[in-house]
N, C-alpha and C positions, 0 to 999 in steps of 0.2 A: 579605504575608498568605498567599499561596499558596506551596507548595513542590512540587517534582516528587514524584510518588508512583509506586511500583512496584505494578502490579496484575497479576492473573493472568487470562488469557483463558479464558472459559468453554468455548470451542470447542476450541482446540488445547492449552490448558494452559500455554502459554509466558508468561513474564513480559514486560510491556511498560510503558513509561513514560507516565504521564499527566502531561504537562508543565504548567508554570505557564501558558503561553499557551493551552493547551487548556482548562485549568481556568477561566481568565478568560473564554474564549469561551463555555463552558458556563454560567457565571454570568451573562454578558450576555444569553444567550438564555433564561435562567430555568430551565435544566435543573437538576434537583435530584439526579439519580442519576449516578453515575460510569459510564463506559463498561464494559460487561461483556466486550467483545471487543477484541482487538488490531486495529490499523489494517488488517492484511492480511486477517484474518477478516471485518472489517466490509466491506471492499471485495469480498471473495468472496461474502458474503451478499447484498450489494446487486446484484452482477452476476447471481447466480442468481435473485434475485427478479424482476429485469427480464426475464430470459430465460424465466422460467416464466409470465409473464403471457400470456394468450391475446389475440392481436392482434385477432381479430374482436370480442371483448368491449370493447376499448378504442376501437374506431372510432366516430365520431359517426354518428348516423342523419341522412341527408340527405333533404331535401324538395324536390320539383320545383316550380318556380314560373316565372312569366313576368316578365321584367324590366319594371318600371314605366316605364323610360325608352326602351329600344330595342325592346322586345317580343320579345327573344330568350329561348328557354327556357334555364333554368339551375337549379342546385341550391344550397340554402343549408342550414347546419347547425342550423336552428331552425325551429319551426313558425311560419309567418308569420301575422300578424293581418290581418284584412280592412281595417282602418282606416289602415294604414301602408304606404307604398310599399316595394317590395323591388327591389333592383337586382342586375344581374349584376356580376361582379368588375370588368370594365372601366369600366362606368358608375359604380359606387361609387367607384373610385379617382379618376375624373375629378371627380366631385362633391366628394370629400374634398379633393383638391388645390386646387380652386377655393375651398373654404371656408378652407383654410390661407392662401392668397394674399390673400383678402379680409380676413382678420383682422389682417393686418399694416399695413393702411392707417391 
């Protein structure tokens, strides 16, 4: 059904092969457009977009809370609700491991 296609990169102007396996991958993912850039330009574009993102904009807002189990002050990446307990990392991991062990019985 598919055959290798020769496409021209919109960035560098070089020809590249859109292989049968890539076409099958695109079809499986539901992509309808062929790639407009060669693999090298796609990788360069991805690298540049990752480098251009502002780290401070991508950081989560942390909220200071008191652990419901040990009373230690900690921070969490969500706004805690008043009706649910909030745990520090250590207490949460202990509770989570106890739940996993209990579920195998």
